[in-house]
FIMARKE-826202 format. One record per residue (C-alpha): residue in three letters; y, x, z. Coordinates in pm, 1 decimal. Example, Ala and Ser with C-alpha at 12.3 -4.5 7.8 and 13.67 -1.06 7.14 Angstrom:
2
<rec residu="Ala" c2="-450.0" c1="1230.0" c3="780.0"/>
<rec residu="Ser" c2="-106.0" c1="1367.0" c3="714.0"/>
This chain:
334
<rec residu="Met" c2="537.1" c1="2814.3" c3="-1508.9"/>
<rec residu="Lys" c2="430.6" c1="2449.9" c3="-1568.2"/>
<rec residu="Asn" c2="393.1" c1="2331.9" c3="-1922.0"/>
<rec residu="Ala" c2="643.9" c1="2093.2" c3="-2020.1"/>
<rec residu="Lys" c2="573.2" c1="1717.1" c3="-1970.4"/>
<rec residu="Ala" c2="490.4" c1="1504.2" c3="-2272.3"/>
<rec residu="Ser" c2="773.2" c1="1252.0" c3="-2365.3"/>
<rec residu="Arg" c2="607.9" c1="958.9" c3="-2193.7"/>
<rec residu="Asn" c2="485.5" c1="1133.3" c3="-1878.6"/>
<rec residu="Arg" c2="692.6" c1="1009.3" c3="-1598.1"/>
<rec residu="Thr" c2="496.4" c1="1171.9" c3="-1322.8"/>
<rec residu="Leu" c2="738.7" c1="1240.1" c3="-1017.4"/>
<rec residu="Asp" c2="774.0" c1="1606.8" c3="-941.7"/>
<rec residu="Leu" c2="996.4" c1="1820.7" c3="-723.9"/>
<rec residu="Ser" c2="1250.8" c1="2069.7" c3="-854.5"/>
<rec residu="His" c2="1385.3" c1="2360.4" c3="-649.9"/>
<rec residu="Gln" c2="1711.8" c1="2172.5" c3="-615.8"/>
<rec residu="Asp" c2="1502.8" c1="1871.1" c3="-475.9"/>
<rec residu="Arg" c2="1341.4" c1="2060.0" c3="-214.0"/>
<rec residu="Glu" c2="1669.9" c1="2222.3" c3="-95.9"/>
<rec residu="Arg" c2="1833.5" c1="1906.4" c3="-91.9"/>
<rec residu="Leu" c2="1568.4" c1="1686.8" c3="57.2"/>
<rec residu="Arg" c2="1450.4" c1="1923.2" c3="325.9"/>
<rec residu="Asp" c2="1721.4" c1="1831.3" c3="567.9"/>
<rec residu="Ser" c2="1634.9" c1="1461.9" c3="560.5"/>
<rec residu="Leu" c2="1278.8" c1="1529.3" c3="695.9"/>
<rec residu="Leu" c2="1239.6" c1="1444.4" c3="1068.7"/>
<rec residu="Arg" c2="1068.6" c1="1676.1" c3="1316.6"/>
<rec residu="Val" c2="953.3" c1="1509.6" c3="1655.2"/>
<rec residu="Asp" c2="865.5" c1="1747.7" c3="1924.8"/>
<rec residu="Ser" c2="943.7" c1="1505.8" c3="2235.4"/>
<rec residu="Thr" c2="946.0" c1="1140.2" c3="2324.1"/>
<rec residu="Val" c2="1164.2" c1="939.8" c3="2087.3"/>
<rec residu="Thr" c2="1290.8" c1="579.1" c3="2078.3"/>
<rec residu="Leu" c2="1228.2" c1="353.4" c3="1789.7"/>
<rec residu="Asp" c2="1578.7" c1="374.5" c3="1647.0"/>
<rec residu="Gly" c2="1532.7" c1="737.5" c3="1635.6"/>
<rec residu="Val" c2="1237.9" c1="716.2" c3="1390.2"/>
<rec residu="Leu" c2="1295.1" c1="397.5" c3="1201.6"/>
<rec residu="Asp" c2="1323.8" c1="447.0" c3="814.2"/>
<rec residu="Arg" c2="1248.6" c1="808.3" c3="837.6"/>
<rec residu="Thr" c2="975.0" c1="1045.1" c3="695.0"/>
<rec residu="Ile" c2="844.6" c1="1249.1" c3="994.9"/>
<rec residu="Tyr" c2="716.7" c1="1599.4" c3="900.0"/>
<rec residu="Gly" c2="426.1" c1="1686.5" c3="1125.4"/>
<rec residu="Asp" c2="65.9" c1="1605.8" c3="1209.3"/>
<rec residu="Ala" c2="-1.3" c1="1267.1" c3="1322.8"/>
<rec residu="Phe" c2="-206.6" c1="1383.3" c3="1618.8"/>
<rec residu="Asp" c2="100.1" c1="1555.5" c3="1753.7"/>
<rec residu="Val" c2="344.2" c1="1295.5" c3="1668.3"/>
<rec residu="Leu" c2="177.4" c1="959.8" c3="1752.2"/>
<rec residu="Pro" c2="179.7" c1="1032.1" c3="2143.0"/>
<rec residu="Leu" c2="573.1" c1="1067.0" c3="2122.3"/>
<rec residu="Leu" c2="638.6" c1="735.8" c3="1948.9"/>
<rec residu="Pro" c2="745.8" c1="410.7" c3="2153.0"/>
<rec residu="Ala" c2="469.3" c1="179.8" c3="2270.6"/>
<rec residu="Ser" c2="430.8" c1="-174.0" c3="2131.6"/>
<rec residu="Ser" c2="682.8" c1="-120.1" c3="1842.8"/>
<rec residu="Val" c2="481.0" c1="-150.1" c3="1533.1"/>
<rec residu="Asp" c2="410.8" c1="-493.2" c3="1354.2"/>
<rec residu="Leu" c2="202.9" c1="-366.8" c3="1069.3"/>
<rec residu="Leu" c2="-28.7" c1="-62.0" c3="1044.6"/>
<rec residu="Ile" c2="-121.1" c1="67.1" c3="701.6"/>
<rec residu="Val" c2="-352.7" c1="375.8" c3="688.8"/>
<rec residu="Asp" c2="-521.1" c1="564.9" c3="403.1"/>
<rec residu="Pro" c2="-684.8" c1="835.1" c3="601.5"/>
<rec residu="Pro" c2="-878.2" c1="1127.4" c3="436.1"/>
<rec residu="Tyr" c2="-1216.2" c1="1007.8" c3="346.4"/>
<rec residu="Asn" c2="-1512.7" c1="1189.7" c3="465.4"/>
<rec residu="Met" c2="-1527.9" c1="1445.4" c3="160.2"/>
<rec residu="Thr" c2="-1390.2" c1="1777.3" c3="94.8"/>
<rec residu="Lys" c2="-1059.8" c1="1724.3" c3="-74.6"/>
<rec residu="Ala" c2="-791.0" c1="1985.2" c3="-155.3"/>
<rec residu="Phe" c2="-433.9" c1="1853.7" c3="-112.2"/>
<rec residu="Ser" c2="-110.0" c1="2026.6" c3="-155.6"/>
<rec residu="Glu" c2="-157.9" c1="2316.0" c3="91.3"/>
<rec residu="Gln" c2="-439.2" c1="2204.6" c3="302.7"/>
<rec residu="Thr" c2="-804.8" c1="2088.7" c3="241.4"/>
<rec residu="Phe" c2="-975.6" c1="1809.2" c3="441.0"/>
<rec residu="Ala" c2="-1349.3" c1="1915.1" c3="500.0"/>
<rec residu="Ala" c2="-1634.3" c1="1677.9" c3="499.4"/>
<rec residu="Met" c2="-1797.4" c1="1632.0" c3="850.5"/>
<rec residu="Asp" c2="-2115.4" c1="1518.0" c3="978.7"/>
<rec residu="Pro" c2="-2096.6" c1="1120.2" c3="987.9"/>
<rec residu="Val" c2="-2090.1" c1="1114.4" c3="1376.9"/>
<rec residu="Gln" c2="-1819.3" c1="1378.1" c3="1380.7"/>
<rec residu="Tyr" c2="-1603.1" c1="1171.0" c3="1133.9"/>
<rec residu="Met" c2="-1645.0" c1="853.3" c3="1334.4"/>
<rec residu="Asp" c2="-1521.3" c1="1064.8" c3="1645.0"/>
<rec residu="Trp" c2="-1214.3" c1="1193.8" c3="1415.1"/>
<rec residu="Leu" c2="-1150.7" c1="837.9" c3="1346.3"/>
<rec residu="Arg" c2="-1156.5" c1="732.8" c3="1698.6"/>
<rec residu="Gln" c2="-922.0" c1="1019.3" c3="1801.7"/>
<rec residu="Trp" c2="-615.7" c1="913.5" c3="1587.6"/>
<rec residu="Leu" c2="-688.0" c1="524.5" c3="1635.3"/>
<rec residu="Arg" c2="-674.3" c1="562.2" c3="1995.4"/>
<rec residu="Leu" c2="-338.0" c1="726.2" c3="1973.5"/>
<rec residu="Val" c2="-204.0" c1="437.8" c3="1744.1"/>
<rec residu="His" c2="-337.2" c1="173.0" c3="1937.6"/>
<rec residu="Pro" c2="-59.3" c1="187.7" c3="2212.0"/>
<rec residu="Leu" c2="205.3" c1="156.0" c3="1939.2"/>
<rec residu="Leu" c2="89.0" c1="-173.5" c3="1811.0"/>
<rec residu="Lys" c2="237.6" c1="-497.6" c3="1928.0"/>
<rec residu="Pro" c2="-9.5" c1="-752.6" c3="2057.7"/>
<rec residu="Thr" c2="69.9" c1="-952.9" c3="1725.1"/>
<rec residu="Ala" c2="21.8" c1="-657.9" c3="1495.9"/>
<rec residu="Thr" c2="-195.4" c1="-639.7" c3="1179.0"/>
<rec residu="Ile" c2="-400.9" c1="-333.8" c3="1080.8"/>
<rec residu="Tyr" c2="-519.0" c1="-233.0" c3="732.3"/>
<rec residu="Ile" c2="-733.9" c1="81.7" c3="690.7"/>
<rec residu="Cys" c2="-853.8" c1="220.1" c3="364.3"/>
<rec residu="Ser" c2="-1215.7" c1="353.4" c3="301.0"/>
<rec residu="Glu" c2="-1466.0" c1="388.1" c3="20.3"/>
<rec residu="Trp" c2="-1830.1" c1="340.3" c3="-10.0"/>
<rec residu="Arg" c2="-1937.7" c1="658.2" c3="199.6"/>
<rec residu="Thr" c2="-1697.1" c1="596.5" c3="473.7"/>
<rec residu="Ser" c2="-1661.2" c1="229.1" c3="495.9"/>
<rec residu="Ser" c2="-1930.9" c1="160.4" c3="729.2"/>
<rec residu="Ala" c2="-1805.1" c1="424.3" c3="959.7"/>
<rec residu="Val" c2="-1464.5" c1="276.4" c3="962.2"/>
<rec residu="Phe" c2="-1618.0" c1="-72.2" c3="1049.5"/>
<rec residu="Gln" c2="-1808.5" c1="59.2" c3="1349.3"/>
<rec residu="Val" c2="-1505.0" c1="243.2" c3="1480.6"/>
<rec residu="Val" c2="-1238.1" c1="-35.1" c3="1422.1"/>
<rec residu="Gln" c2="-1439.7" c1="-307.1" c3="1575.3"/>
<rec residu="Glu" c2="-1435.0" c1="-123.5" c3="1897.2"/>
<rec residu="Leu" c2="-1053.1" c1="-147.6" c3="1928.0"/>
<rec residu="Phe" c2="-944.7" c1="-445.3" c3="1684.2"/>
<rec residu="Ile" c2="-1060.1" c1="-795.0" c3="1578.5"/>
<rec residu="Val" c2="-1213.9" c1="-728.7" c3="1228.3"/>
<rec residu="Arg" c2="-1124.7" c1="-1023.3" c3="994.7"/>
<rec residu="Asn" c2="-1233.6" c1="-927.3" c3="646.6"/>
<rec residu="Arg" c2="-1306.3" c1="-637.4" c3="409.1"/>
<rec residu="Ile" c2="-1099.1" c1="-629.7" c3="82.9"/>
<rec residu="Thr" c2="-1266.6" c1="-455.2" c3="-194.6"/>
<rec residu="Trp" c2="-1040.9" c1="-359.0" c3="-494.6"/>
<rec residu="Glu" c2="-1127.2" c1="-241.0" c3="-835.5"/>
<rec residu="Arg" c2="-1032.9" c1="125.1" c3="-884.2"/>
<rec residu="Glu" c2="-1084.7" c1="135.4" c3="-1265.9"/>
<rec residu="Lys" c2="-1002.6" c1="514.0" c3="-1308.6"/>
<rec residu="Gly" c2="-1296.4" c1="740.5" c3="-1262.7"/>
<rec residu="Arg" c2="-1570.3" c1="922.7" c3="-1458.6"/>
<rec residu="Gly" c2="-1902.5" c1="775.3" c3="-1545.8"/>
<rec residu="Ala" c2="-2224.1" c1="903.8" c3="-1411.6"/>
<rec residu="Gln" c2="-2545.5" c1="993.7" c3="-1599.8"/>
<rec residu="Arg" c2="-2781.6" c1="919.8" c3="-1304.2"/>
<rec residu="Asn" c2="-2578.5" c1="660.5" c3="-1096.8"/>
<rec residu="Trp" c2="-2348.7" c1="367.8" c3="-1110.8"/>
<rec residu="Lys" c2="-1991.8" c1="455.9" c3="-1179.4"/>
<rec residu="Asn" c2="-1808.6" c1="445.9" c3="-853.1"/>
<rec residu="Cys" c2="-1482.6" c1="221.3" c3="-931.9"/>
<rec residu="Ser" c2="-1410.6" c1="31.2" c3="-605.8"/>
<rec residu="Glu" c2="-1261.1" c1="100.1" c3="-265.2"/>
<rec residu="Asp" c2="-1242.3" c1="-106.4" c3="57.2"/>
<rec residu="Ile" c2="-966.1" c1="-197.4" c3="296.7"/>
<rec residu="Trp" c2="-1052.7" c1="-323.5" c3="637.5"/>
<rec residu="Phe" c2="-820.2" c1="-613.5" c3="751.0"/>
<rec residu="Cys" c2="-804.1" c1="-620.7" c3="1139.3"/>
<rec residu="Thr" c2="-566.3" c1="-764.2" c3="1398.7"/>
<rec residu="Met" c2="-482.1" c1="-678.2" c3="1760.5"/>
<rec residu="Ser" c2="-532.9" c1="-1042.8" c3="1882.4"/>
<rec residu="Glu" c2="-567.4" c1="-1402.7" c3="1767.8"/>
<rec residu="Thr" c2="-204.5" c1="-1427.2" c3="1717.8"/>
<rec residu="Phe" c2="-94.8" c1="-1259.5" c3="1400.3"/>
<rec residu="His" c2="112.6" c1="-1337.2" c3="1078.2"/>
<rec residu="Phe" c2="-40.1" c1="-1413.4" c3="765.4"/>
<rec residu="Asp" c2="159.9" c1="-1553.7" c3="457.8"/>
<rec residu="Val" c2="-78.4" c1="-1663.9" c3="190.5"/>
<rec residu="Asp" c2="195.4" c1="-1805.9" c3="-13.2"/>
<rec residu="Ala" c2="357.9" c1="-1456.8" c3="-46.5"/>
<rec residu="Val" c2="47.7" c1="-1300.6" c3="-215.3"/>
<rec residu="Lys" c2="-58.8" c1="-1568.5" c3="-462.5"/>
<rec residu="Leu" c2="-196.3" c1="-1436.4" c3="-797.1"/>
<rec residu="Lys" c2="-60.6" c1="-1581.2" c3="-1121.9"/>
<rec residu="Arg" c2="-350.4" c1="-1614.8" c3="-1363.2"/>
<rec residu="Lys" c2="-364.9" c1="-1706.0" c3="-1725.0"/>
<rec residu="Val" c2="-541.6" c1="-2030.3" c3="-1796.8"/>
<rec residu="Asn" c2="-764.5" c1="-1994.0" c3="-2103.4"/>
<rec residu="Ala" c2="-882.5" c1="-2378.4" c3="-2126.8"/>
<rec residu="Pro" c2="-601.4" c1="-2592.3" c3="-1958.0"/>
<rec residu="Tyr" c2="-690.7" c1="-2932.9" c3="-1841.2"/>
<rec residu="Arg" c2="-447.9" c1="-3215.6" c3="-1853.9"/>
<rec residu="His" c2="-428.0" c1="-3546.9" c3="-1683.9"/>
<rec residu="Glu" c2="-480.8" c1="-3870.8" c3="-1873.0"/>
<rec residu="Asp" c2="-114.8" c1="-3895.8" c3="-1937.9"/>
<rec residu="Gly" c2="-103.6" c1="-3542.8" c3="-2096.8"/>
<rec residu="Ser" c2="63.5" c1="-3364.1" c3="-1807.7"/>
<rec residu="Pro" c2="-74.8" c1="-3024.2" c3="-1684.7"/>
<rec residu="Lys" c2="-351.4" c1="-3041.7" c3="-1442.4"/>
<rec residu="Asp" c2="-274.8" c1="-2758.4" c3="-1175.5"/>
<rec residu="Trp" c2="-99.4" c1="-2534.2" c3="-1414.8"/>
<rec residu="Ala" c2="241.6" c1="-2475.1" c3="-1583.2"/>
<rec residu="Thr" c2="383.6" c1="-2325.4" c3="-1902.3"/>
<rec residu="Glu" c2="577.8" c1="-1994.5" c3="-1878.6"/>
<rec residu="Ala" c2="659.5" c1="-1740.2" c3="-2143.9"/>
<rec residu="Asp" c2="451.4" c1="-1936.7" c3="-2399.0"/>
<rec residu="Arg" c2="145.2" c1="-1917.4" c3="-2188.2"/>
<rec residu="Ala" c2="-47.0" c1="-2147.5" c3="-1959.7"/>
<rec residu="Tyr" c2="-52.6" c1="-1999.5" c3="-1580.9"/>
<rec residu="Arg" c2="-198.3" c1="-2122.1" c3="-1256.1"/>
<rec residu="Leu" c2="-120.6" c1="-1984.9" c3="-920.5"/>
<rec residu="Thr" c2="-445.8" c1="-1894.3" c3="-713.8"/>
<rec residu="Tyr" c2="-515.0" c1="-1809.5" c3="-357.1"/>
<rec residu="Pro" c2="-581.1" c1="-1439.9" c3="-307.8"/>
<rec residu="Ser" c2="-945.9" c1="-1351.7" c3="-223.4"/>
<rec residu="Asn" c2="-1102.9" c1="-1038.5" c3="-74.9"/>
<rec residu="Leu" c2="-1202.4" c1="-912.5" c3="-426.6"/>
<rec residu="Trp" c2="-893.9" c1="-766.7" c3="-622.6"/>
<rec residu="Thr" c2="-932.2" c1="-688.3" c3="-981.0"/>
<rec residu="Asp" c2="-573.0" c1="-678.0" c3="-1076.0"/>
<rec residu="Ile" c2="-455.2" c1="-326.9" c3="-945.6"/>
<rec residu="Thr" c2="-368.6" c1="-44.9" c3="-1182.3"/>
<rec residu="Val" c2="-409.7" c1="304.5" c3="-1034.1"/>
<rec residu="Pro" c2="-97.4" c1="518.6" c3="-1086.8"/>
<rec residu="Phe" c2="-130.1" c1="730.8" c3="-1387.7"/>
<rec residu="Trp" c2="113.7" c1="976.2" c3="-1594.9"/>
<rec residu="Ser" c2="319.1" c1="714.7" c3="-1772.3"/>
<rec residu="Met" c2="418.0" c1="517.3" c3="-1455.1"/>
<rec residu="Pro" c2="713.1" c1="596.2" c3="-1279.4"/>
<rec residu="Glu" c2="557.4" c1="564.8" c3="-931.8"/>
<rec residu="Asn" c2="285.5" c1="835.5" c3="-1019.7"/>
<rec residu="Thr" c2="290.4" c1="1168.7" c3="-850.0"/>
<rec residu="Asp" c2="48.6" c1="1463.2" c3="-820.4"/>
<rec residu="His" c2="-99.5" c1="1345.9" c3="-492.0"/>
<rec residu="Pro" c2="-467.4" c1="1336.1" c3="-533.3"/>
<rec residu="Thr" c2="-540.4" c1="1010.2" c3="-361.7"/>
<rec residu="Gln" c2="-217.5" c1="820.3" c3="-423.6"/>
<rec residu="Lys" c2="-235.8" c1="439.6" c3="-363.2"/>
<rec residu="Pro" c2="-58.5" c1="192.1" c3="-605.7"/>
<rec residu="Glu" c2="245.6" c1="23.2" c3="-485.1"/>
<rec residu="Lys" c2="108.4" c1="-308.4" c3="-589.6"/>
<rec residu="Leu" c2="-184.3" c1="-269.5" c3="-362.3"/>
<rec residu="Val" c2="22.2" c1="-195.8" c3="-64.2"/>
<rec residu="Ala" c2="284.5" c1="-471.1" c3="-142.2"/>
<rec residu="Lys" c2="6.1" c1="-731.8" c3="-98.5"/>
<rec residu="Leu" c2="-60.1" c1="-592.3" c3="242.1"/>
<rec residu="Val" c2="313.2" c1="-577.6" c3="339.2"/>
<rec residu="Leu" c2="382.2" c1="-928.4" c3="197.6"/>
<rec residu="Ala" c2="79.2" c1="-1082.1" c3="349.6"/>
<rec residu="Ser" c2="105.2" c1="-948.0" c3="702.3"/>
<rec residu="Ser" c2="468.4" c1="-878.3" c3="804.1"/>
<rec residu="Arg" c2="824.8" c1="-1052.1" c3="777.6"/>
<rec residu="Ala" c2="1152.8" c1="-920.0" c3="677.4"/>
<rec residu="Gly" c2="1262.4" c1="-655.2" c3="910.4"/>
<rec residu="Asp" c2="922.9" c1="-575.4" c3="1076.1"/>
<rec residu="Val" c2="817.2" c1="-244.7" c3="1133.5"/>
<rec residu="Val" c2="548.8" c1="-89.3" c3="908.2"/>
<rec residu="Leu" c2="375.4" c1="253.3" c3="1029.9"/>
<rec residu="Asp" c2="174.1" c1="476.1" c3="803.7"/>
<rec residu="Pro" c2="55.2" c1="800.4" c3="1004.9"/>
<rec residu="Phe" c2="-92.9" c1="947.1" c3="689.8"/>
<rec residu="Leu" c2="183.3" c1="890.3" c3="457.7"/>
<rec residu="Gly" c2="96.8" c1="1114.3" c3="176.3"/>
<rec residu="Ser" c2="357.1" c1="1066.5" c3="-116.5"/>
<rec residu="Gly" c2="518.9" c1="792.1" c3="56.8"/>
<rec residu="Thr" c2="381.0" c1="464.6" c3="-108.2"/>
<rec residu="Thr" c2="392.0" c1="266.9" c3="215.4"/>
<rec residu="Ser" c2="735.1" c1="372.5" c3="311.5"/>
<rec residu="Val" c2="860.9" c1="293.8" c3="-50.6"/>
<rec residu="Val" c2="694.6" c1="-45.0" c3="-63.8"/>
<rec residu="Ala" c2="827.1" c1="-133.3" c3="295.6"/>
<rec residu="Lys" c2="1185.9" c1="-49.5" c3="174.4"/>
<rec residu="Lys" c2="1167.1" c1="-239.7" c3="-154.0"/>
<rec residu="Leu" c2="1051.0" c1="-545.9" c3="51.5"/>
<rec residu="Gly" c2="1309.5" c1="-550.3" c3="314.8"/>
<rec residu="Arg" c2="1081.3" c1="-399.3" c3="599.1"/>
<rec residu="Arg" c2="1153.0" c1="-106.9" c3="831.7"/>
<rec residu="Tyr" c2="919.9" c1="191.5" c3="805.2"/>
<rec residu="Val" c2="791.3" c1="503.0" c3="978.0"/>
<rec residu="Gly" c2="585.9" c1="744.2" c3="805.7"/>
<rec residu="Ile" c2="408.4" c1="1055.2" c3="924.5"/>
<rec residu="Glu" c2="280.6" c1="1333.4" c3="697.5"/>
<rec residu="Arg" c2="183.9" c1="1708.2" c3="759.4"/>
<rec residu="Glu" c2="248.9" c1="1853.3" c3="413.9"/>
<rec residu="Glu" c2="604.6" c1="1915.9" c3="329.4"/>
<rec residu="Asp" c2="586.8" c1="1873.2" c3="-45.3"/>
<rec residu="Tyr" c2="433.2" c1="1524.1" c3="8.3"/>
<rec residu="Cys" c2="706.8" c1="1442.7" c3="254.3"/>
<rec residu="Leu" c2="968.9" c1="1568.1" c3="-0.3"/>
<rec residu="Leu" c2="803.4" c1="1346.9" c3="-273.0"/>
<rec residu="Ala" c2="830.8" c1="1044.5" c3="-11.9"/>
<rec residu="Glu" c2="1203.1" c1="1119.6" c3="15.5"/>
<rec residu="Lys" c2="1268.6" c1="1139.2" c3="-345.2"/>
<rec residu="Arg" c2="1096.9" c1="811.0" c3="-415.3"/>
<rec residu="Leu" c2="1289.0" c1="646.8" c3="-123.7"/>
<rec residu="Glu" c2="1604.0" c1="760.2" c3="-285.6"/>
<rec residu="Gln" c2="1494.0" c1="599.1" c3="-616.5"/>
<rec residu="Ala" c2="1390.9" c1="283.0" c3="-423.5"/>
<rec residu="Ser" c2="1736.9" c1="245.6" c3="-328.8"/>
<rec residu="Ala" c2="1850.4" c1="233.2" c3="-692.1"/>
<rec residu="Gly" c2="1580.1" c1="10.0" c3="-804.7"/>
<rec residu="Gly" c2="1336.2" c1="-208.5" c3="-625.2"/>
<rec residu="Thr" c2="1080.6" c1="-324.0" c3="-875.8"/>
<rec residu="Ile" c2="704.0" c1="-305.8" c3="-817.8"/>
<rec residu="Gln" c2="468.8" c1="-282.1" c3="-1111.1"/>
<rec residu="Gly" c2="254.8" c1="-613.5" c3="-1146.3"/>
<rec residu="Tyr" c2="484.3" c1="-806.2" c3="-899.7"/>
<rec residu="Ala" c2="771.6" c1="-1027.9" c3="-1050.7"/>
<rec residu="Gly" c2="937.7" c1="-1337.5" c3="-977.2"/>
<rec residu="Gly" c2="784.3" c1="-1371.0" c3="-619.2"/>
<rec residu="Tyr" c2="418.4" c1="-1345.8" c3="-755.0"/>
<rec residu="Phe" c2="147.6" c1="-1098.0" c3="-835.5"/>
<rec residu="Trp" c2="39.2" c1="-1095.3" c3="-1196.5"/>
<rec residu="Glu" c2="-287.6" c1="-1023.1" c3="-1350.4"/>
<rec residu="Arg" c2="-342.7" c1="-662.1" c3="-1500.0"/>
<rec residu="Asn" c2="-219.0" c1="-630.3" c3="-1856.2"/>
<rec residu="Ser" c2="21.2" c1="-918.7" c3="-1849.0"/>
<rec residu="Leu" c2="322.7" c1="-689.2" c3="-1842.6"/>
<rec residu="Gly" c2="496.0" c1="-880.0" c3="-2142.7"/>
<rec residu="Ala" c2="512.9" c1="-1201.5" c3="-1957.8"/>
<rec residu="Gln" c2="633.5" c1="-1037.7" c3="-1634.4"/>
<rec residu="Arg" c2="926.3" c1="-900.3" c3="-1826.2"/>
<rec residu="Arg" c2="1030.0" c1="-1219.3" c3="-1988.1"/>
<rec residu="Gln" c2="1011.1" c1="-1386.8" c3="-1642.6"/>
<rec residu="His" c2="1124.3" c1="-1106.7" c3="-1419.6"/>
<rec residu="Asp" c2="1406.1" c1="-1147.9" c3="-1193.1"/>
<rec residu="Asp" c2="1530.9" c1="-841.9" c3="-1001.2"/>
<rec residu="Ser" c2="1672.9" c1="-1024.5" c3="-722.3"/>
<rec residu="Ala" c2="1355.0" c1="-1210.6" c3="-641.3"/>
<rec residu="Ala" c2="1140.6" c1="-886.2" c3="-669.8"/>
<rec residu="Thr" c2="1360.3" c1="-687.9" c3="-431.6"/>
<rec residu="Ala" c2="1451.6" c1="-945.8" c3="-180.6"/>
<rec residu="Pro" c2="1294.1" c1="-950.3" c3="162.5"/>
<rec residu="Met" c2="1012.2" c1="-1206.1" c3="126.0"/>
<rec residu="Thr" c2="883.2" c1="-1481.4" c3="370.4"/>
<rec residu="Ser" c2="690.0" c1="-1755.4" c3="216.1"/>
<rec residu="Gln" c2="720.0" c1="-1844.0" c3="-150.5"/>
<rec residu="Pro" c2="770.3" c1="-2194.9" c3="-294.2"/>
<rec residu="Ser" c2="451.3" c1="-2319.3" c3="-469.9"/>
<rec residu="Leu" c2="533.7" c1="-2391.8" c3="-839.4"/>
<rec residu="Phe" c2="189.0" c1="-2495.4" c3="-902.7"/>
<rec residu="Lys" c2="-95.0" c1="-2662.2" c3="-716.6"/>
<rec residu="Ser" c2="-313.2" c1="-2371.4" c3="-588.0"/>
<rec residu="Lys" c2="-678.9" c1="-2345.0" c3="-631.6"/>
């Protein structure tokens, strides 16, 4: 018996009824399929078995959060740490299965952390053009007595070719201006007032400090041990895909990539080998049909962490859930 949740605990879980109801919605793939046959579906299976059966040159955006090279228990299975050379070989195996599925204009994002980041880099540069490394602040975690607290992770940004989509206007960050400058005539210089505060839109860098890792009072939270925030994935989706593009995640986990793609008007294909995580993804996708908000994203912009009050006053559901292309610039960006 599970203990009763606290009144503010919004962690998503599965009831017996959920499992019975959602199980039939999962897709099992055991032979070659067309793109229409897998679009907007959660595939219950092992990526190594499923990827060779998917259609070639069909994916616009690949977002992958693979197991890091550490021993980690998931719902039913445990990923065991490997020798670094073995881990690189493991990365190559599934990346070589993914590669034929990507369009020549596709973009690739692969998550890692400090132990595995160099291994990921060495492997992805064999197959793709490496364009940048994003480092994001993962503010959760315990301190260490004899080391620096580990509170960051990496995302490698790669493309298949020199022709790729990147919409910088769709991922600008709205920051509070603590010392707003004015022109000689008194008008704002590179900022504007919203919700009784001065804000400036800034170009996104490769260092992200505005991400909140899901926790128990957030409705997107699940019991998946390595769940990525919807806001994090939304930045990747908005920057590197257009409305209607196909987003693939071969290690779907609890479904964040598919959920974000759905909320932002993209098509999605997710592969996950653990049934409970597939079912969690389906439950989250059901909820995404009823409400498409993403924490930290409102009015077509990403907001700094801990600025929820301003977001609520400025929030427009239609702007937050509509398929995004480029956003009109309300401020001069810096």
